[in-house]
N, C-alpha and C positions, 0 to 999 in steps of 0.2 A: 392620646390618639381617638380620632375617631370610628365608626364602624366602618365606613367604606373605605378610610386610609387604610386601615387593620385588614381589611378583606385583599386589598390590592397586592398589601405586603406578603402576606399569606401565598394568594398566587402566585406573585413572582420570584418568592422562595422555592416554589415548589417547580415551577418552571422551571428556575435556574437550576434544580438541585437533580430533574429529569436528565439536562443537558449535559451534567457533570458525569451523573451515570453510565450516559452513552458515551461521551468522551473516553471516559475512563473504559469502557467495554473494548472500545480501537483501540486503544494503546495496550490493554493486556493480549487483546489478541494478535497485533502486530511484534508485542515482544515474544510470544510464542513461538514466531516465525524464524527461520534460522537461515540467513543471508548469506552464504559463503563462498558460492560457487562465482566465481569474477567473469567478466563478459568473455575474457577468450576462450576458459573452458566452457560456457555455454554454447559458444559457436560452434565448438569441437562437435559437443553434443548434436547439435540443431543441425550440423552439417551446414553453415552460412558464416559467412566474411563477419568480423565482432564488430565492425562498424555497424551491421544492419543491425547485429543485436542490441547494441546502444541506442540506434533510431529507434527498437522496437520499444526500448525502455521509456526512451526523453517521449514517448506519444502514446504511452500507455495500453501497448499492445501484448508488454511481457510485466507482471509485476516486479519490479526492482526497487531498489534505493540505492543513494549512492554513501559510500563512508566518508569519516572525515577528511581523507584525502580527495575523494572528489572520485573515485572508482566507484564504478557500476559494480551492485552485487544482485545475486538472485536466490532463492530459494529452489533449491533441488524439487522439490515437491510440486511447486509452479513449471518447473519444466518438464518434469512428468507427465503433468495434467495437457500440456499444453499440444494444442492440436496443430503442428507444423505445417503442413499444408493447406490450410486455410489462414496463418500468420504470414506465409510466402506471398498466396497470392494479392494478399490485402496490401503489400509493402509496393 
């Protein structure tokens, strides 16, 4: 392998390694979150209709994920930190 090809290979490996570390970091942070609050529970806490909470989740206004059954789940810490009046005005 020539010097140029070798340096390109090392550079690509370094870039790939950095991307992998970043992705793994995001996955680990995501795994630390506890998505246990359903859309109905979240709607009761936020005093809005459950379909509104689902719409906020779809549009990214509220961090959420779907479980294997397709049910929206929320992290309680995210709901506690949510400035509800700002989200309501934006909907």
